[in-house]
PALUMNU-239993 format. One record per residue (C-alpha): z, y negated, x. Coordinates in steps of 0.02 Angstrom, whole numbers, plus 50000, padded with zeros to 5 digits. Each point is the difference from the previous one (the first is absolute). Example, Ala and Ser with C-alpha at 12.3 -4.5 7.8 and 13.67 -1.06 7.14 Angstrom:
// PALUMNU-239993
503905022550615;499674982850069;
***
This chain:
// PALUMNU-239993
489383666650291;500714993749835;500534981849981;501764998550067;499715012350142;500295015949899;499635015550107;498605010449923;499855019049998;498545006250102;499855017449919;499205002949829;501364992849889;499345001149822;498785010849905;498934994549854;500275012649861;498375008349954;499655017549931;499655006550176;501264989950103;501295009150105;501494996449886;501465011950016;501595000749899;501095003850152;499244985050092;499574987049866;501155005049858;499885006649825;499294984349918;498584998250124;499505018249979;500104998849810;498864984749997;498735009550106;500055014549878;499714988149855;498494992950092;499335017650024;500075002049810;498764985349986;501314989449914;500004981050029;501224994750137;499964982950085;499654999550188;501545006750090;500585002650178;501415011150063;501204996250144;500725015650080;501835003850035;499674996550183;499264983049962;501454995049888;501265005050135;499034989150122;500064985549876;501895001949987;500064998650190;498964983949996;498265006850036;498744995049866;498375008749955;498344990750010;500314989049848;498324991350013;499125016849985;501195005849864;499744984649892;498145001150033;499925016949910;500284990949835;498854984850021;500334981550007;501214992949874;500625016849936;501795001149938;500935015150064;501485011049954;501065010950114;500855015849937;501125012350089;499385017850031;501385011950055;499605018350028;500925005349841;500094988949846;501885002749979;500324992450172;499664982749931;499514984950102;499924981049987;499344992649839;498194994749975;499484982350051;498554992549900;498794985450022;500064998650189;498714986850047;500494987349868;499874982850080;499474982549954;498185004750026;500175016349903;500854990649859;498554987849991;498735014249990;500955008949861;500194983649906;498124998649996;499725018049940;501545003649892;500794983349964;501504990350068;501325009849903;499495016650078;499904992550174;501694991549983;500855015749935;499295010950140;500444987650137;501784996949938;500315018649981;499415003750176;501044986050079;501545006449910;499685018150055;499594994950178;501564989450014;501215012549922;499305017150049;499274995850170;501164986450068;501545004449896;500254982349933;501164996949853;499115005749841;500904987049894;499044986150086;498375007049930;500535005949827;499864984949886;498254995149935;499184992250151;498274995250061;499205005650163;500354982850074;501875001249961;500075018150058;499184995550166;501194985450023;501525011249974;499285012850120;499714986650132;501774993149978;500735017350034;498825005650138;499704983250088;498155003850006;498514998549881;499555014149884;498695010350095;498204997749943;499185013150111;499865017149911;500195008950167;501674991450033;500595004149824;499475018150019;500845001550170;501664994049929;499885011749850;499615014950110;501424995750120;501264998049858;499535016549919;500005009450165;501724993650047;500705002949825;499565018450021;500995000750162;501554992249921;501625010049987;500084999549810;498195005649980;500275014050125;501545006649910;499154999149831;498495010250054;501065012550096;500965002749838;498335005249926;499725012750138;498974989650120;500215003950186;500754986550109;498334997150086;499004998349837;498624987150017;499284987149881;498174996749971;499354984249917;498514997849885;499074983349998;498904997949847;498854986749930;500744992349843;499055002749838;500324983349916;500875004649838;500204981849944;498114999149980;498734996049864;499625010549845;501005016249984;501084998150153;501775005450040;501035013950077;500945015049936;500875016350038;499705015949900;500395018550001;499485012949873;501625009949989;501704995549931;501234996150141;501395008149897;499185015949936;498435002250105;498975002649843;498294991549977;500284981849955;499204983550049;501394990650083;499784983150083;499714981449980;498624987450031;500214981350036;498494988749969;499744988750151;501375009850090;500115007350174;500745015650077;501425008149901;500444984249905;499555008749838;501555010950012;501194985249997;499124986149903;500424998249816;498224994649961;499275016650060;498945010249880;499955018549960;498605010250076;499385008549841;500034993749821;501804999049942;500764993449838;501374991450100;498844987050076;498344995650084;499195012150120;498685000650134;499035012549895;499814986949863;499024988450115;499285011950130;499765017749930;498705004550132;501204995850142;501395010549921;498775014449982;499574997950185;501865000650043;500215016149902;498525007850089;500674994650170;501705007649960;499195016349943;498975000950161;501554996850106;500995013249906;498665013050030;499524995550178;501644993450070;500915013649900;501344988249940;500444988049861;499804982750075;500614982649958;498564987950023;500164981750049;498404991149950;499194983049985;498634994149883;498944986050073;498834992949869;499945017349922;499755009550164;501305013750030;500795001550171;501315013150046;501214992050122;501185014650021;500495016749926;501665008650026;500785015849931;500504995649822;501874996849986;500895013449898;501705006649953;500585017650041;499355005749832;498344991550035;499915008150172;500055017349924;498854996049854;498654992450112;500035014150127;499915013449865;498604990749908;498974998450160;500175018650029;499625004849820;498434989150007;499435008850159;500154984450108;501265008250116;500595018250019;501655005249922;500725002950172;499664982050047;500754993849837;501625009050045;499984993950179;499784981949943;501644999349904;501564997650106;501255012749930;501394987349971;498804990349889;500425012849865;501764993049984;499204985449908;499375011849864;501535011149980;501264986449957;500104983949904;499654985650117;500254981349995;498314992749958;499084993650154;499994981649954;501554999549891;501314986550031;501375006350114;501694991450009;500665009450152;501905000250013;500125010750156;499155014550087;500545016750069;499185016150057;498605006249888;500805017249979;499055006949849;498394992749927;499744992849828;500784985949900;501184998549852;500894986649900;501725003149929;501774994049974;501205001150146;501335013649993;501275004150134;500495018149962;499215016449950;501014999849839;499354982849954;498215005750035;500205014949885;500774989149864;498604987250015;498675013649994;500835007649844;499734983249914;498165000150049;500244985750124;499115001350170;501214997050143;500024998750189;501435008750089;500744989150137;501185008450125;500634996550174;499315017350038;499765015149888;500815017250009;499705016549909;501244994049870;498724986849947;498625012649960;500114998949811;500024981250007;498485000350112;499115011049873;500444987449863;499464984550098;498264992750017;500264995450183;501325000050136;500584985850112;501235002750143;500824988250122;500055013150137;498885014150058;498205002050050;498415009349960;500865016950018;501674995949921;500675009949853;499384986749879;498255000050075;499815019050004;500595002549821;499004985249935;498395006850075;500365016849922;500264992049830;498514988450017;501144984849988;499734983750095;501344997150131;500434985650114;501315004750129;500894990150135;499934983349908;501344993550117;499984982049939;500685005249832;501864997649967;500555013749882;501685000149912;500115016049899;501724995849928;499494983049934;498285006949960;499074985950085;498534999150118;499804984250103;498444994650091;500514986850127;499194983449965;499405005449828;501205005649863;501275012749943;499385014149889;501125009449879;499845017349924;498664998949866;498974986650087;498175004550022;499115002350167;498415008450060;499975012050146;498405002350101;500255015750102;498244998750071;500324983450088;501905000650012;500214984049898;501354996649871;499354987849869;500894989249873;499625004049818;498465009049940;498345002150092;498325004849929;499645018450031;498525011750017;500235017449926;499675016450095;498255007749991;500085019050016;498445005249907;498154997150027;499514996850180;501735004650065;499945017149918;498255002950068;500564995150175;501455012349991;498815014149948;498914996150150;501514999550116;500605016949937;498305007550039;499994992750176;501775002350065;500535015450098;501914998549997;501165002649852;500844985349916;501615003349905;501244988149921;501864997550016;500655001049821;501825001149946;499815000149811;498755006249870;499464981949980;499584998950186;499065016549990;498994993849851;499494984550098;499545010950149;498915010849889;499144984449937;499464996750179;499395017950023;501175007050133;499955017350077;501815003249954;501754993250025;500524999450181;501784994049976;501205000549853;501634991650050;501195009449884;501434987850027;499064987249896;500135011749851;501894997749998;500084981149981;499885000149811;501684994049929;500385016849914;499545010450151;500934988550118;501645003749911;499745018750019;499474997950181;501584990450036;501045013449915;499225012650119;500404989150150;501804997749943;500265018649963;501515006850094;499565018449989;498425010649994;500235003949816;500004981649948;498534996450114;499015014449926;500394994049824;499274983050040;498485007850083;499725011049847;499874984149896;498764992350124;498925015750005;499104997949832;499694981650037;499145004250164;499085014749922;499264989249862;499404987250127;499155013650102;499185007449844;499264983049959;499394997950180;499195017250004;499134997249833;499354983150054;499335006650164;499085014449914;500205012950135;499834988150147;501285001250141;501664991149975;501124998150153;501814997749950;501244993650128;501765006449975;501414987449992;499974988650152;501164984749996;501855000550041;501095002249845;500834983050015;498364992049947;500325006649824;501674990949991;500364982049953;500504987350131;500564985249893;501664998349911;499265000349824;499025015750036;501505008850075;501054995649848;498655006549883;499875016250098;501895002649994;499954997849812;498535012149980;500875013350107;501714996549923;500734997450174;501074986250074;499024986050083;500975002650161;499495018150007;498184996049970;500044986350131;500805011750125;498715013549968;498574987650022;500784993850161;500175017750066;498165003349968;499454984750099;499255003750171;499834989250154;498145003750010;499525008249835;498155001450039;500475011650142;501445008449909;500255012549859;498304999249917;498425010349983;500095018250051;501804997250056;500474998549816;499085016349967;500945009050137;501754993049965;499884998749809;498705013549962;500294999449813;499004983849990;498415007350074;500235016049901;500064990149838;498434990450047;499085015950051;500485008249836;499384984949901;498355000550095;499745018749973;500494999949817;498804985549972;498675009750095;500225015449891;499934989949839;498514989250051;499035015150065;500165008949832;499074985849913;498724994750128;499305002550173;501145009350120;501164988250091;500405002050185;501384987450037;500294994050177;501834997850046;500334988350145;501604999950104;500414982650065;500724994250167;499855016750089;500395000450185;500285018750032;499115015949950;501655007849946;500184986749863;498355005849927;500545018150008;501634996549906;499164990049862;498545012249987;501175014849973;500854991349853;498364993849926;499235017450012;501515007249911;499894987449859;498135003349982;500335018749983;501304996849865;498844988749899;498545012250016;501085014249935;500724989749858;498374991749944;498825014550028;498774987950083;499405004750174;499724982850077;499704994950180;500684985150094;499834991950170;501494994550105;499754986850132;500844986750104;499974981250005;499874996050185;500954983750021;501095002950153;499295000250177;500815016950030;499095007649852;498354994350074;500475006950171;500615016749929;498605001649873;499465016850075;501635008149943;500124990449837;498225004549949;500395018650005;500904998249832;499014985349933;498394999749899;499774981650036;500604986250114;499994982949917;500354986150123;501104986649921;499584985450112;501264988049921;501515009050070;499065006850149;499614982250053;501804994749974;500675014250105;498694998850136;500334981550024;501855000349956;499544986049880;500494996949819;498514996349892;501114989949881;500624988650139;498504999250115;499204985949900;501304987950067;499315000550176;498375009649992;498904984449999;500784994450165;499685017150076;498195000149944;499664982050053;500705003450174;499005015850020;501445012449999;499145009249858;498164997749956;500475001049816;501505003949891;500115019150021;500585001949820;498424991349943;498745007750120;500215017550071;500544999750182;498675011950066;500664999750178;501805004849960;500215006749823;498205005650003;500325010750153;501405008749907;498815003449856;498715007450118;501305010650089;500755006149837;498295004049927;499425009550154;501625009750022;500125004149815;498245006749991;500285009250163;501215012049914;499334998349822;498124996449999;500014998749810;501364986949988;499474984949897;500194983150088;500314983949906;500644982350017;501054993349857;500804984150064;499574982149954;498655000750133;499055012849895;499014986849906;499414990350154;498225002250064;500565001050182;501265013849959;498685009749904;498844998650150;501385006950111;500355014549881;498165004649986;499835001050188;501605010350011;499355012649873;501264996149862;499625007049828;500564985149897;500954983849994;501144994649859;500384982249948;500604989449855;498895001849844;499344982350013;499495003150180;498965015249953;498364990549969;500174991050166;500325016650087;498545008649914;498774986250046;500644999450179;499835018850017;498234999349932;499524986150121;500675009750148;499045015549947;498394990149977;500194991250168;500305016750087;498505007449909;501095015049965;499635002549815;499995017949935;498365005949923;500634999349820;500584982050024;498334995450078;499155006749845;501104989649885;499644984450102;
***
């Protein structure tokens, strides 16, 4: 029994780490297993013992291991450290405690061997750590320059007991504090946020201290041989003479590792030790198959490796290191791809706020589109366009965006909205454009008329004031922040080539403009899976003509307006076809209700009346008549094509004329025409008859015998259920999961953000269904529609083109369901490609030609 009546475990409760010891990651943690691997490489590691998850749980419950035996592993008078060892490094754990065993007697011994200054510094440091980290005493009481005697006196005043002199008592208290810290609510929530299961255990590693504050060349340091930012080869670290642990990373007196013109270095005084460090790192890289960060101590010139962890790295570094390891033959290419979490690529595709840059956070919202941008605040699309015309970067701030804001969104560097969520209009368009977006920043007080933005408790911003938007974290920052630029070449390009060779499902992009298509091509897509033609009309010139068509009072006037829109659409399609070089381009016919093309504010209505030479009252009345109680379920999509067929006929003509012209000068084009919002097979028949007629006219007039494919966007539950009939006249079924989710749930994606967090937290939904595909409900409709469609048309192409298309879980679902491709925003294409490759590799379902490339 331990002094004080501590109950002692009777089962084996610790294991000395040796090359042959039974140390297991799932039982003792990642750090313990890593230290054993380092020992197996014949590298110098101080004596170390591992406490299992089971032992640490027992300690938290008040049952101590055999401390006398544990301390005996290290010999009389040894100073010890205790480090946490969770199963996965990202799961964290309590901080390291150094110099356990410092006492009056230990101080006297160190005074004799190393001098009184070293002994005093070690003793004071341990008392401070023991008081603050173990017993949670006020840190301020131990901060000012104090001696061990004063520190002990302050400890005794607070604790009403002497500072413990027995190393076993000290160790017991340290172990208990660390075990209970792991069980705390905050620690549990933090590790669960990193993906740890609720029952995740903590191991502890007890290690003999290598006395850095020793004689000769003595000290401690931390080093890695890759850049944390880029992942490229670079000696990166610091060394503190007479230091301990990771002090070198925070002390101003620390030295560089290798010779550096900026100051003294370890290599200047100990070149052999630096050479030994380089050799150790090279051995670890080859044998542990990873770039490691090494924590080391020099004790009178003798190198000791205290710890080695996976070298910290940015997203760019993650990719560079994995690719380099594969290119050097350390790991296979497949493993390099598997190692990189797909969403890591977002850190390469967009500008980001630098990792350690100062951040003056004003407020936070939903991280709706990744990346970061600095710009001047503007409150309207017109102001954004004007600012962009002057070469000034701007951030568009709106209560929520609408299709009328499209041009302003194109002109802005980023988008900030007071309302909405991850699948709101602002979020969807921003992701398509590659713009950072923070949505649902509800603490903001926006006054569009006065052109002010107020952050409660901070300040009022006016149009023209500068802010930074971090769409990756959801933060809104005051002023400028230091940025890191995208990195799309080098290792990233290599990774994408490998992913293309490995994946077995098509990846297309949603692209509404030639600029979007060019970006998609840059990422190497298999085609365009969704062109939303309505976005082609939001140019100021086209908008006027579009509004004339809407206001036409007879077929002749409507046709005249459509005839003016025809060449505009045709030119856009020609550009798209040329950019895609014969790859498939799926063009969705006009989808939104017509009122979305009309102004809603007084100034806009007045300007429209002037442009149309009509009374304001008449324009207002017409706009009011076009309003619907539930426009998303009203006159839109195929219903426009059936009731106002001239619109779809014009679009079909523009597509076919562009096809004929592009085919004359390049690879034959086979456009894919997609009918939106279908719910009945008869709708497809009606539109198909008109499209076929237009195609025949254009073939006869142009003399070009082109082909085309007509398909359906399945976004109503009825279309999925009646897919057998619909597929008879459809070459493809592309499931639009944005609207399909809305209609299946009876839930507006633009409004759901207001209460979705409450629903998820209370377990109503496992996740926001607009963010993560609802496989049980919406997914069942996809499976039914796919099976029924292929039942009557075995050759029908199946695709998913909603916002879910770029998510790894959705891609996994589509692969299992036998879909041909997914389509997503251009900047989600790399994520989708890597996710698809990983799924194929894990299923070991690579085709022979891909195996050869890998």
